[in-house]
N, C-alpha and C positions, 0 to 999 in steps of 0.2 A: 105285219105288211103283208100287202097282197099285190098282186098283179105289176104296173109297171115301177113301183120304186124298188123290189129285189133286184132286180140285175144294175141299174146304175149304183147304186147301196155297195150292193158286191165287187162291182167293178172299180170303186172308189177308193173302198178298201185294199184292193188287192193292189193297187197303183199305188196306194201310201204306204202299202207294206214293204213295196220297191224302193219308194222313197226313201225310207226309214232303214234299209239296210244299205241304200247307198250313204246314208250320213253315216253310219258306224263304219263303213270301208273308209271313209272320210275322214273320221276318228284315227281309225287304224292308220292310215298312210301317214298322219300328223305325228300319231306314237312314236313311230317305227324314225321318223324325220330324226326325232330328238329323244331316243331311247331311253337314257337315264333318266332325262326330265320327267318323264311320264310313267315310268316302269311300274310306278306303288301307286297309279290314278287310277280310280273306282270307274268302269263304264256308267254313267245314272240309267234309270230307268225308265225316266220319263222323257216322250221325245224333247220336250222344249229345253230340257237341263241337256240333252245330247247337243243339242243346236247351241245353245248358249257354249259348251264347253268345245266346242268347232270354232266355233265366232274366235273365241279367246288365243284357241292353237292359233288358228293363221295370223289372226293380228299379232301375237307376239310369234311369228316367225317369218313372215312375207312383208317386204318391205315396196315392192313393186306397187307405187299407188293406183295404175289402173286397174292393175287385180284388185287390190282391194278397196278400190269405188265399186268392183262388178262384183264383190263379196259380199259389200252391204247391199246392194238389191239383191241377191240371190236368198242371203238370211231376211231379208223384209220378206220376200215371195213365200218361202217355206212356212215364216211365223203365220203370214196368212191363210195359206196350207192346211197349218195345223190348228188354228183356229176355229176354220169351215170343216176340219175332222173332227172336232169336239163337237159342234153344232149340231153334226150332222147324225155323227153315231151315237154319241153318248147324251144326247138331248133328250129331253123327253120329246113321245110323239102321240097327238091324241086325232081320236077322229071327230069332226064337227057335225051333230044332226042335221040331216038335209044336203050334204056334201056327198059326192063320190068319192071316195076313199082312195081309189084308184089314180083319180086326177089332182087333188088337192090333201096335201095333209097339213096339220099346223104344228109347228113347235114353241115349244118356250124357250126364252133366251137363257143363256147361260151365262149372264155377263151380270152382275148386281145390283140390283134393283133399291133403288130409294123406297120407302114404303108409300110418299107423296103420288112414285111413277107408278103406281101397282092400277092399272088402267090396263081395260082389255085391249086398246090398239095395244100398249104396248108390253104385254104381258104374251101376246100371242102372235105369229106371223105363219101365211100359208106359203107353203113350201108345194113346188111341182115337179114332175119328175125331171121336168127338163131343166131346172133349176139344179137337179142333184148330176144331169148328163155332163152341165156346163162345169160344176165342180169334177168329174173324172176326165174335162178335157184340160182342165186348167192341173191337175195332179199330174197327170202323165206328162206337160210340158213342162213342169216344175223337175219333174226324174231327169227329163232332158237335158234341161238347163244346167241342172245340179252337178250329172255328169262332164257335163263338157268344162264346166267350172272347178272342178276336180283335177282335171286336165292342166287345164292355166295354175291351178295352185301349183302342181308338183314342177310344171316349169320354171315357176315365180322362187321353189326353195332353193336356199342356199346351200351349193353341196361340197360337200368335206374332202373329194379328190378331183 
């Protein structure tokens, strides 16, 4: 990749890394809240599996309806950000002859396609640096929202003392 794509993709990767670190901290917070229950639980390696574990931990420990409603929205947003990450970072990128590769790159979708769907319009879509930049902003906002959510969850956890 050259030119306009490198900086936004790098920023997206860094923001997603910070989001993943915050998720691990959320899992740690939940595990410390119920240490005996989670002491032998292994931290999953994949972001999606970590998010599922965190979701399960929160739903098992928090009884506050408003907090759980906000939690569902946060989890949905993190799933969307993770799908964007997989598409932008792990998907195949290729150049289309006759286009300026600094302005448009093309992507193959990560979703499973039926053989009847193997049409050019379905197989590739153009991605611009502005679209990648939008994903950076969305990831950054999700990180801030998630950190605020961790504070709400911590307040909603039952206290032993």
